C-alpha positions as MATLAB code, in Angstrom:
seq = 'MSKRTGIMENKTAQRIANPRLLPLKDAAQWLGLTLWAMRERIWAGQIPVVQFPGGRKQYVDIQDLEAFIQKNKRTIN';
ca = [
      56.205   94.645   84.798;
      58.807   94.968   87.623;
      58.364   97.335   90.429;
      61.023   99.950   91.266;
      62.070   99.647   94.921;
      64.840  102.222   94.964;
      67.321   99.548   96.183;
      70.372   98.874   94.103;
      71.015   95.073   94.122;
      74.641   93.831   93.948;
      75.974   97.358   93.618;
      76.992   97.985   97.139;
      80.353   99.781   97.544;
      82.980   97.768   99.352;
      85.880   99.440  101.048;
      89.235   97.967  100.446;
      90.680   96.938  103.741;
      94.177   98.031  102.970;
      94.432  100.186   99.820;
      97.741  101.175   98.332;
      96.586  104.459   96.937;
      94.951  107.091   99.100;
      93.123  110.255   98.156;
      94.986  113.430   99.236;
      92.694  113.938  102.222;
      93.351  110.476  103.584;
      97.105  110.696  102.884;
      97.254  113.916  104.777;
      95.411  112.388  107.663;
      97.731  109.347  107.570;
     100.691  111.700  107.962;
      98.954  113.889  110.575;
      99.022  116.873  108.240;
      96.276  119.277  107.085;
      95.205  118.934  103.503;
      96.974  122.247  102.641;
     100.190  121.092  104.304;
      99.963  117.901  102.193;
      99.481  119.885   98.956;
     102.430  122.156   99.778;
     104.663  119.019  100.109;
     103.323  117.780   96.802;
     103.952  121.087   95.105;
     107.433  121.221   96.543;
     108.160  117.841   95.005;
     108.638  116.042   98.252;
     105.724  113.590   97.720;
     104.691  112.378   94.288;
     101.061  111.826   93.228;
      99.321  109.314   90.930;
      96.687  110.717   88.556;
      94.934  108.447   86.124;
      94.721  109.480   82.474;
      91.701  111.694   81.881;
      91.100  112.046   85.602;
      91.372  114.986   87.916;
      91.580  113.229   91.212;
      95.074  112.664   92.613;
      96.217  109.842   94.858;
      99.229  109.204   96.940;
     100.977  105.843   97.064;
     101.416  104.565  100.650;
     105.010  103.394   99.741;
     105.810  107.029   98.891;
     104.481  108.134  102.239;
     106.634  105.527  104.004;
     109.641  106.803  101.971;
     108.814  110.348  103.000;
     108.739  109.388  106.633;
     112.066  107.424  106.440;
     113.721  110.362  104.602;
     112.610  112.942  107.292;
     113.372  110.911  110.353;
     115.681  112.763  112.882;
     117.102  111.994  116.225;
     117.277  114.636  118.829;
     120.237  114.702  121.121;
];
């Protein structure tokens, strides 16, 4: 009979060092926006989201964030 230790072996979560998809909260932080400001840009169609079939959570592709930045760059004279 094995004894339960409460420790999960070989099931430790590992963070991906450089993920391509970010949850909305992390994407907002990446752009320096609040979560609500991020959602407003998504609802306005300025930033697309990725949502997996059957899932509720939405993600933002870093490449779309880069494109958003490039599109909104301005010079001030």
